VOGU-3710 file (C-alpha; in Angstrom, 3 decimals, decimal comma):
1> dpctqcscss> -13,996/26,163/47,261  -14,508/22,758/45,637  -17,207/22,409/42,993  -20,481/20,999/44,313  -22,071/20,401/40,932  -20,131/17,271/39,850  -18,189/14,273/41,096  -14,963/16,238/41,589  -16,463/17,771/44,768  -15,951/14,496/46,597
11> gketdkdasn> -12,508/13,989/45,108  -13,629/10,725/43,516  -14,702/9,743/40,033  -18,092/8,214/39,434  -18,153/4,611/38,276  -19,084/5,765/34,773  -16,236/8,272/34,595  -13,763/5,724/35,915  -14,802/3,122/33,368  -14,588/5,655/30,521
21> tkkkgnedqs> -11,109/6,732/31,648  -9,973/3,107/31,869  -11,439/2,332/28,444  -9,748/5,368/26,903  -6,448/4,383/28,518  -6,674/0,888/27,086  -7,411/2,289/23,619  -4,433/4,625/23,834  -2,173/1,728/24,796  -3,445/-0,635/22,101
31> fipkiffgtr> -3,171/1,761/19,153  0,276/2,932/18,078  0,221/4,972/14,855  2,488/4,081/11,966  4,557/6,629/10,092  3,868/6,598/6,346  6,746/8,333/4,586  5,903/9,226/0,983  8,513/10,183/-1,610  8,313/11,158/-5,276
41> thkqisqitr> 10,440/8,302/-6,633  11,773/4,899/-5,568  15,299/6,283/-5,818  14,524/8,795/-3,083  13,396/5,959/-0,814  16,900/4,515/-1,143  18,366/7,830/-0,021  16,005/8,094/2,973  16,656/4,528/4,187  20,389/5,105/3,826
51> elkrtayssv> 20,097/8,132/6,127  17,855/6,183/8,531  20,564/3,535/8,842  22,944/6,203/10,181  20,602/7,210/13,043  19,756/5,697/16,418  16,462/4,492/14,890  18,093/2,120/12,419  16,607/-0,950/14,133  13,006/0,329/14,108
61> pmtilssrdy> 10,669/-2,132/12,291  10,099/-0,836/8,758  9,044/-1,818/5,276  9,042/-0,415/1,750  6,018/-0,709/-0,511  6,856/-0,817/-4,202  5,661/-2,332/-7,460  6,474/-5,737/-8,903  8,767/-3,943/-11,344  11,226/-3,494/-8,470
71> tcihpvvsgr> 10,575/-6,533/-6,282  9,467/-9,510/-8,417  12,127/-12,244/-8,445  10,281/-14,843/-10,533  12,637/-15,494/-13,490  9,827/-15,534/-16,084  7,573/-12,776/-14,733  10,399/-10,365/-13,891  11,744/-10,759/-17,431  8,491/-9,492/-18,926
81> gsnrnemcve> 7,892/-5,821/-19,600  4,390/-4,410/-19,244  2,244/-7,347/-18,106  4,041/-8,434/-14,926  0,962/-7,793/-12,780  -1,271/-9,929/-15,018  1,226/-12,798/-15,112  1,662/-12,676/-11,337  -2,109/-12,859/-10,777  -2,370/-15,803/-13,182
91> llegkhgksc> 0,315/-17,700/-11,241  -1,360/-16,928/-7,906  -4,691/-18,187/-9,249  -3,010/-21,335/-10,571  -4,047/-20,809/-14,177  -2,491/-23,114/-16,786  -1,604/-25,511/-13,958  1,310/-23,403/-12,717  1,863/-21,530/-9,454  4,554/-19,274/-7,976
101> lyyhgvhkls> 6,872/-21,154/-5,610  8,375/-17,819/-4,474  4,976/-16,655/-3,199  4,694/-19,779/-1,043  8,013/-18,820/0,588  6,921/-15,352/1,738  6,907/-16,458/5,384  10,669/-17,128/5,169  11,404/-13,435/4,622  9,025/-12,164/7,297
111> eyhtlqlghk> 10,303/-14,732/9,822  13,893/-13,773/9,003  13,216/-10,098/9,735  11,343/-10,964/12,936  14,291/-13,082/14,083  16,788/-10,326/13,249  14,647/-7,823/15,141  14,459/-10,102/18,173  18,253/-10,366/18,290  18,587/-6,603/17,727
121> kcqawdiedl> 20,520/-7,229/14,538  17,951/-5,684/12,223  18,983/-2,502/10,410  17,230/-0,202/7,981  17,165/-1,852/4,563  16,524/-0,909/0,966  14,505/-2,584/-1,809  17,697/-4,044/-3,254  18,536/-5,621/0,116  15,092/-7,235/0,323
131> vslgkklrac> 15,246/-8,513/-3,264  18,734/-9,943/-2,700  17,551/-11,711/0,462  14,428/-12,916/-1,354  16,545/-14,549/-4,063  18,711/-16,179/-1,407  15,704/-17,569/0,506  13,624/-18,150/-2,665  10,860/-15,963/-1,231  8,749/-13,254/-2,894
141> ayfaarelml> 10,018/-9,812/-1,894  6,877/-8,046/-3,179  4,415/-9,822/-0,890  6,910/-10,030/1,981  7,195/-6,218/2,031  3,399/-5,976/2,258  3,288/-8,563/5,052  5,977/-6,676/7,012  3,699/-3,617/6,987  1,609/-5,168/9,772
151> gadivfcpyn> 4,418/-4,924/12,333  6,235/-1,929/10,867  6,535/1,422/12,649  7,688/3,190/9,466  6,330/2,470/5,985  8,143/3,997/2,999  6,387/4,291/-0,356  5,945/6,567/-3,376  3,359/9,387/-3,184  0,725/7,650/-5,294
161> ylldpqires> 0,469/4,743/-2,834  -0,977/7,231/-0,333  -2,920/9,494/-2,725  -4,481/7,044/-5,170  -7,555/5,420/-3,571  -7,316/2,318/-5,776  -3,698/1,651/-4,805  -4,497/2,293/-1,125  -7,279/-0,263/-1,289  -5,222/-2,898/-3,119
171> meinlkgqvv> -2,307/-2,413/-0,706  -4,692/-2,401/2,303  -3,354/0,946/3,517  -5,484/2,622/6,182  -4,319/6,170/6,952  -6,891/6,937/9,647  -5,070/8,015/12,809  -1,653/7,461/11,232  1,243/9,895/10,766  1,860/10,891/7,135
181> ildeahnied> 5,088/12,572/6,018  5,406/13,789/2,425  8,899/14,562/1,209  9,109/17,405/-1,343  5,379/18,014/-0,998  5,322/20,663/-3,749  4,971/17,722/-6,174  1,741/16,550/-4,541  -0,580/18,532/-6,823  0,741/16,860/-9,980
191> caresvsysv> 0,599/13,426/-8,352  -2,968/14,022/-7,134  -4,054/15,051/-10,644  -2,484/11,925/-12,122  -4,230/9,743/-9,511  -7,689/10,905/-10,632  -6,900/11,100/-14,351  -7,188/8,432/-17,009  -5,804/8,329/-20,528  -7,395/6,510/-23,479
201> tenqlrsare> -6,279/6,163/-27,079  -8,430/6,828/-30,138  -8,352/3,108/-30,959  -9,722/2,293/-27,494  -12,551/4,802/-28,012  -13,425/3,327/-31,414  -13,392/-0,178/-29,960  -15,662/0,905/-27,091  -17,987/2,624/-29,588  -18,312/-0,581/-31,641
211> eldlmvnnhi> -19,124/-2,620/-28,547  -21,705/-0,070/-27,426  -23,241/-0,088/-30,926  -23,629/-3,842/-30,578  -25,270/-3,469/-27,151  -27,738/-0,814/-28,313  -28,622/-2,610/-31,551  -29,369/-5,783/-29,579  -31,521/-3,836/-27,108  -29,256/-4,612/-24,150
221> rqkdheplra> -29,742/-1,963/-21,429  -30,232/0,745/-24,036  -30,894/3,504/-21,493  -27,471/2,891/-19,945  -25,482/2,329/-23,130  -26,877/5,045/-25,429  -25,439/7,975/-23,382  -22,059/6,233/-23,206  -22,109/5,652/-26,957  -22,930/9,330/-27,504
231> vcyslt> -19,851/10,297/-25,437  -17,618/7,982/-27,480  -18,994/9,404/-30,756  -18,461/12,981/-29,589  -14,874/12,289/-28,502  -13,910/10,427/-31,685
//
């Protein structure tokens, strides 16, 4: 016998139930999760994308997140060693009256990939492919890869981009409701430890101690600075 306690007894949904079902259906249609594929090294990303190119999913929208060390094409910044990030930020902020013309051409790369996708000519690519195209179009490959993340179904990146909260925030990565695949996941513990660890040199500790001495001696927020100074003294 049909249930007499709820709306199913009449074979019809109540208005409230119908609206909730419709709302849920619209949410399901509007949200399509991305696949975040994390690897241990950038070299492994090259191997994965090469295999992806051989499958029926080669034309799926994708992107690769990596550091400026691999994707910066600015002749001056890319030639520097350790301070590429700082130099890039200075150019973006227009310090010293200079800016990055490659950054202003980011849209060329994203539009190119959109056009290729529309004509079903797009295939899985590697960082080297994007950098080569960036040089040809005079467009920044680093920021183009981040911009392509918006329309990508698959996002490739090293482990720490997914595990380190600071990198996630700077890259605007939101993993809620997304699919996360970790290749060779037995390395995750070491990567997680590195993400929440910080290394300082003895010289840095001594420098911090001197600055804290100055703060305390000048009665600047003594309650805050005295415990920090005590830590520096104990470590040195």
